[in-house]
N, C-alpha and C positions, 0 to 999 in steps of 0.2 A: 571396485565397490567394496567398503568395508562392510561388517555384520550390523554396525552399529547405527548405520543410515539404511533409510529406505532407498528403493531405486528413485534415478532421477524423475523428476515430473509426477511422483506419488505425493499428493497434498496428504497432510498428517494434522490432526487436531492436537494442540499442543495445551497444557496445563496451563491455565490463567487466574489470575486474581478475581474475585467478583467485578461484575461491569467490565471485562477486557474479553473479547473475541479474540482468540489467537492461534494462527494456522502457521504451518511451515512447509516448504518445498526444497528441495535439493534441485540444483540449477546448473548444467553443463558450462557454467562461466565463471571467470572470476570476479570477485567482487568490483572491480573496477568497472568492467561493462555493466555490470547489473546497475551500479551506482549512476553511471553516466546517465542510462536511460532514465532512473526515477528521478535524478536532479534535473530533467528537462522536462517542462511541464507541457512541452508540445508534443511528447510523445506518450503521454499519459493514457489518452486514449486507443493506442496500440495494445494495451493491457489490461483495461478498464473489464471487471467482470461485472459489473452493475448494469452496465447498457445505460447509462446515465451521463457519462463524461463524453462531449462529442469534440471539444478542443480548447487549447488554452487561449486565453486574451491577447490581441497583440502588445498589451502594454506589459505582459509578463515577461520576466528576466528569461535569457536563454539559459542560463544555468541558477539552479536555486543555491542558496548560501544561507548561513544564518540569519535568521530574520526576514528572510525574503517575502515578500508578498507576491502572490501572483494570482491571477484571475484565470476562472475557466468557464467556458459556454457549456451548459449543462442541458438536460431535457428528462423528465420524468412526468410524462404526460404533457406538460407545455415545457416551451424552452425557459431558461433562466439562466442566472449568472450568480457565480459563487467567488468569494473573494478569501485565499487562503492564506495563512502566514505560517513560515517554517518555525517550528518549535524546539526541534532537537536535530542537530546536523554534526555529525563525524565523518568526515570524507570516508568514503568506501565502507563505513561502517554501520552508521545509522543516521536515518532522515525520517522526520517527521513533520505534519501540520496540520493545523486545525482552522476552521472558519469561525463564524459568530456564535455558533452553538456551543464551541469549546471543546466537543468531542473530538480527539486526535486519532488521524490515521498513521500508523507507524511501520517502519521497515528496518528490520536488522540483518544482516549480513554477516554470517560467518564462513571464513574460507576455511575448506576442507583441505587434508594433506593430500588428495589426490587432483587437486587443481577445480573442482566443483565448489560450489558456494551454496550453504544451507540460507534461504531466507524466510524470514519470519514476519508475516504482515499481523498487525492488532488494529483492532478497533477498539480504543480505550474511551468509555463513555465515563469514567470515574469523575473527570472535570466537567462534564455536561451541564449547562445552566439548569437545565428541567428534565432528569433523570426518567421520572414518570411519564412523561410526554414520549419519549423515545422508546420505552418499553411499552406504551399503548399501540404505538404504530408497527409494533414489531421491528424495530430498529436492530437491535442486537442480532437476532436471528437473520433478519435480511442481509444485513451486512456478512454475517458468518459466511453466508452462501455467496455472495459477491468477494469476499476473498478467497475463497475456495477456486473461483473461477478465474480471479484474476492472476493467483499463483500458478495455476494451471495454463493460463496464457502465457505468463513470464517465463516458464520452464520450457513451453514448446517455442518461444521466441527463439531461445538459444540452444535448442535440441539439435545434437549432432546429427 
């Protein structure tokens, strides 16, 4: 471990522009392994920190790519379905998706010299259709808490 990075598994609040919630964690795995998990919608429930993701729809691709659409079974009080579209995609570096509300969930992967990876997750609500509604329901705060749990789950998944 270098002095410039926190220990593996420690979630850190990152500086971010207005209307972006950003957190990071150091994961004991290379970016390829982590990206493979993120690019497989059937595995999203394994790391979901919100408690709402139940699984991917059977119509979802096995692996996401640029512009891919994928459906998720969700539950927040009652079951519902959500369709997402991949809006950013750089193999082993960046993946992001959004749904009809237009806000974006983004993951950035930065390889470290020691074989670990810094993973940064963002909830970007700048492109949201109606930001005042998100603020009124505390979505930024709630998503920040969910990001912290998701990143902790991700780090645990790859812990040595």
